N, C-alpha and C positions, 0 to 999 in steps of 0.2 A: 658964641658960636662953634658948634661939633667941630672936633678932629677925628680923621677918618681915621680908621684903625684897618688895613687891607690883611684878609686872612686868606688860606689859602683853598680851604677845604670849606661845607657847608655850613658846620660849627665848631664852633669855639667855645671852652668852658672859663667862666668868669676868672677864676684865678690865672689862667692862664692868659687872658686878655690885659690885667692889669701887669703881667709883668712886661707881655710883648710891648706895651704902650710905654713901659717905662713908669709907671705909678706906684708898681712894686719891686723891689729888687730881687724879691725871693717869694717861696709859696709863705714862710711865715709870717712876713710883711702885709702879704695880700690877706692872710687871714686874720691879722690884727683889724686889718681897715675894716673887714669885714663883721669882725666882732663888735667893733667902737660904734657899728651903723653910719658908717660913713658913706656906705656905696647905695646906690639907688639905679634899679633898671626899668629903663621905659615910664619913669617916674612913681616906681614903687620901692619902697626900702626894701634891699635883699642882704642875705646875710650867708647865704650858700655857695661856698666857693665854687661848686660843681653846676650850679646852675647855665643850661646852656644858652647859647648867644648865637643868634643868626642874623644875616644880613639883614640891615637896616634899625635893630636895636640900639639904643643910646644907653649909655652908661655914664653915671655923673660922680666925680668923685672929688670932694671937696668943689674946686674951682672948675675943675677938668672936666668937659663934657667930650667925652667917645664914640664915635659913632663905627660899628661893625660893617664892613665893605666887603665883599667876593668879587673876585674876577682880576 
């Protein structure tokens, strides 16, 4: 079951989302997760920390499923 991660703007970058959700402590940890191939966005592997995410996008990191929500 996805865990909603609310954001205040229309868009958030993947590295920021990982920190906001508590999956990564800092940008270095987020970068390491992405480099290890441990992150997927909407079912596709993703390695770009700057990937833009919008309302409804789902990010899978290990056993965590995060869903971006606005509002």
